[in-house]
C-alpha positions in Angstrom: 101.9 90.0 85.1 98.5 88.4 85.9 95.0 90.3 84.9 94.0 91.3 88.3 97.4 92.8 89.2 96.5 94.8 86.1 93.2 95.5 87.4 94.5 96.6 90.4 96.9 99.0 89.0 93.8 100.3 86.6 91.0 101.0 89.5 93.2 102.4 92.0 95.8 104.3 90.2 94.6 107.4 92.3 95.6 106.1 95.7 98.9 105.0 94.1 99.5 108.8 93.3 98.3 110.0 97.0 100.5 107.5 98.5 103.2 108.3 96.2 103.1 112.1 96.8 102.9 111.8 100.7 106.0 109.6 100.6 107.8 111.9 98.3 107.0 115.2 100.6 107.9 112.7 103.5 111.4 111.7 102.1 111.9 115.5 101.3 112.7 116.1 104.8 116.4 115.8 104.7 117.5 115.5 108.3 121.1 115.6 107.6 120.8 119.1 106.4 118.5 120.2 109.5 120.6 118.5 112.2 124.2 119.6 110.4 122.6 123.4 110.6 121.9 123.0 114.4 124.9 121.3 115.3 127.7 123.0 113.1 127.0 126.5 113.1 124.1 126.3 110.4 126.7 125.1 107.8 125.3 123.0 104.8 126.4 119.2 105.0 126.7 119.5 101.0 129.7 121.8 101.3 131.3 119.6 103.8 133.4 116.3 103.6 131.8 114.1 100.3 129.2 116.8 100.0 126.4 113.9 100.2 123.4 114.6 102.5 123.8 111.6 104.2 124.4 109.9 107.5 127.9 108.4 106.6 129.4 112.3 105.8 127.3 113.7 108.8 129.2 111.1 111.1 132.9 112.0 109.3 132.3 116.1 109.3 129.9 117.0 111.7 129.9 114.1 114.9 128.6 111.1 116.2 125.5 112.7 118.0 124.4 114.8 114.6 124.9 111.3 113.0 123.0 109.3 115.3 119.9 111.7 115.1 120.1 111.9 111.5 120.5 107.8 111.2 117.1 108.0 113.4 115.5 110.7 111.2 116.4 109.0 107.6 114.9 105.5 109.0 112.0 107.0 110.7 110.7 109.0 107.7 110.9 106.1 105.7 109.0 103.7 108.2 106.3 106.3 108.3 105.9 106.5 105.0 105.5 102.9 104.6 103.2 103.1 107.5 101.2 105.6 105.8 100.9 103.4 102.6 100.0 100.5 104.8 96.9 102.2 106.2 95.5 103.7 102.7 95.6 100.4 100.6 94.6 98.3 103.8 91.0 100.1 102.8 91.0 98.4 99.3 89.6 95.5 98.4 90.0 93.7 94.6 88.2 90.1 93.7 91.0 88.1 92.9 93.8 90.2 94.5 95.0 88.7 98.1 94.6 91.6 100.5 98.2 91.1 101.8 99.3 92.0 98.4 97.2 95.0 98.3 98.9 96.3 101.4 102.2 95.2 100.2 101.7 97.1 97.3 101.3 100.5 99.1 104.0 99.9 101.3 106.1 99.4 98.2 105.0 102.6 96.6 105.0 104.6 99.5 108.8 103.9 100.7 110.0 104.0 96.8 108.5 107.5 96.9 110.0 108.5 100.0 113.5 107.2 98.4 113.2 109.5 95.8 112.4 112.5 98.1 115.5 111.6 100.1 117.6 111.5 97.1 115.7 114.7 95.4 114.4 116.6 98.3 111.9 119.5 96.7 112.7 121.3 99.9 116.2 121.5 99.8 116.7 122.4 95.9 116.4 118.5 94.8 120.0 117.6 96.4 119.9 114.9 99.1 121.5 111.8 100.0 121.7 108.2 98.6 119.0 106.8 100.4 120.5 103.7 102.2 118.7 103.7 105.7 115.6 105.0 104.0 115.5 102.1 101.7 116.3 100.0 104.7 113.1 100.8 106.4 111.1 99.6 103.2 113.1 96.2 103.4 111.9 96.0 106.8 107.9 97.1 106.5 107.7 94.7 103.3 109.9 91.7 104.1 111.9 91.3 107.6 113.3 88.0 105.9 114.8 89.9 102.8 115.6 92.8 105.2 117.7 90.9 108.0 119.8 89.1 105.0 120.2 92.3 103.0 121.5 93.8 106.5 123.7 90.9 107.2 125.2 91.5 103.5 125.9 95.1 104.6 127.3 95.1 108.1 129.6 91.9 107.5 130.9 94.0 104.4 131.5 97.2 106.6 132.9 95.2 109.5 135.7 93.4 107.3 136.2 96.7 105.2 135.3 99.4 107.0 133.9 100.5 103.6 130.2 102.1 104.0 129.5 102.4 100.2 130.9 98.8 99.3 128.6 97.5 101.9 125.9 99.4 100.5 126.6 98.7 97.0 126.6 95.1 97.7 123.3 95.3 99.7 121.5 96.9 96.8 122.5 94.1 95.0 121.5 91.6 96.8 117.8 92.8 97.7 116.1 92.3 94.2 117.9 88.7 94.2 116.6 88.0 97.8 113.3 89.5 96.8 112.6 87.2 94.0 114.1 83.8 95.4 112.3 84.5 98.9 108.9 85.7 97.3 108.6 83.3 94.4 110.3 79.8 96.1 109.0 80.3 99.8 106.0 82.0 99.4 104.4 81.4 96.1 105.3 77.8 95.2 105.9 77.0 99.0 102.6 78.9 100.0 103.9 80.4 102.9 102.3 83.8 102.0 98.9 84.4 100.2 100.6 85.7 97.1 100.2 85.7 93.2 102.7 85.4 90.7 101.8 88.6 89.5 103.1 90.0 93.1 106.2 88.4 92.6 107.2 89.8 89.6 106.0 93.5 90.4 107.8 93.5 93.8 111.0 91.9 92.4 110.8 94.6 89.8 110.3 97.4 92.3 113.3 95.9 94.1 115.5 95.8 90.9 114.4 99.9 91.0 115.6 100.5 94.3 118.9 98.5 93.6 119.6 100.6 90.7 118.6 103.9 92.3 120.9 103.1 95.2 123.9 102.0 93.2 123.4 104.8 90.7 124.0 107.4 93.6 127.0 105.1 94.7 128.8 105.9 91.1 131.3 108.2 92.4 132.1 105.6 95.6 132.2 103.0 92.8 134.8 104.8 90.9 136.9 105.1 94.2 136.4 101.8 95.1 137.5 100.7 91.7 140.7 103.1 92.0 141.4 102.1 95.6 140.8 105.7 96.9 137.8 105.1 98.7 137.9 106.4 102.5 137.2 104.1 105.2 134.7 104.7 108.2 135.8 107.1 110.6 134.6 109.5 112.8 134.9 113.7 112.9 137.6 114.8 114.6 136.8 117.1 117.6 
């Protein structure tokens, strides 16, 4: 980590706290819970199916329409949080740190905080989902190249196996690897973007934290996958 990045953390920690708090509160709005209550006679999605407050469980336990609305909500709140982080950090200038890197830091902080809010929502007893769709919004807002490749890993896996959890886990594993490879070799060494080596390390570490977080939330799915008992993707029966 270079000294410019350290100075950034030193002088703008208040901005990071504000962006992090806003991102967390936005992430705490659980659309799977809200739409299940609306479409399923006020039932709690956490009491249905797998018990997870997320898109896949809504699709299996409630239906297609609420699942699509949940998907749009979970993805959209991540985009909103990242956009707020981008706007706030775009007002910051620090000599020696490329403005592009500063804006990216704001997006990463807001997006990661939104993921935490989705998993541990303060508005719903700190019991949320697994944040795959919300994490995808972070990938898209920070680097469309990484997002495209990770999404490809997810889609190919799900299409072949119909196992959403396996697709999510493999995409999560690929995220920090792709982030480092593209940022270091293409942007930093190839000078395709105005980034520092410190930026490369920081964003790769954040990507690793996101991956660990997502995989940790899939620990039960991982056990079922290893035992050959994981359920394949199906629609809710009517």
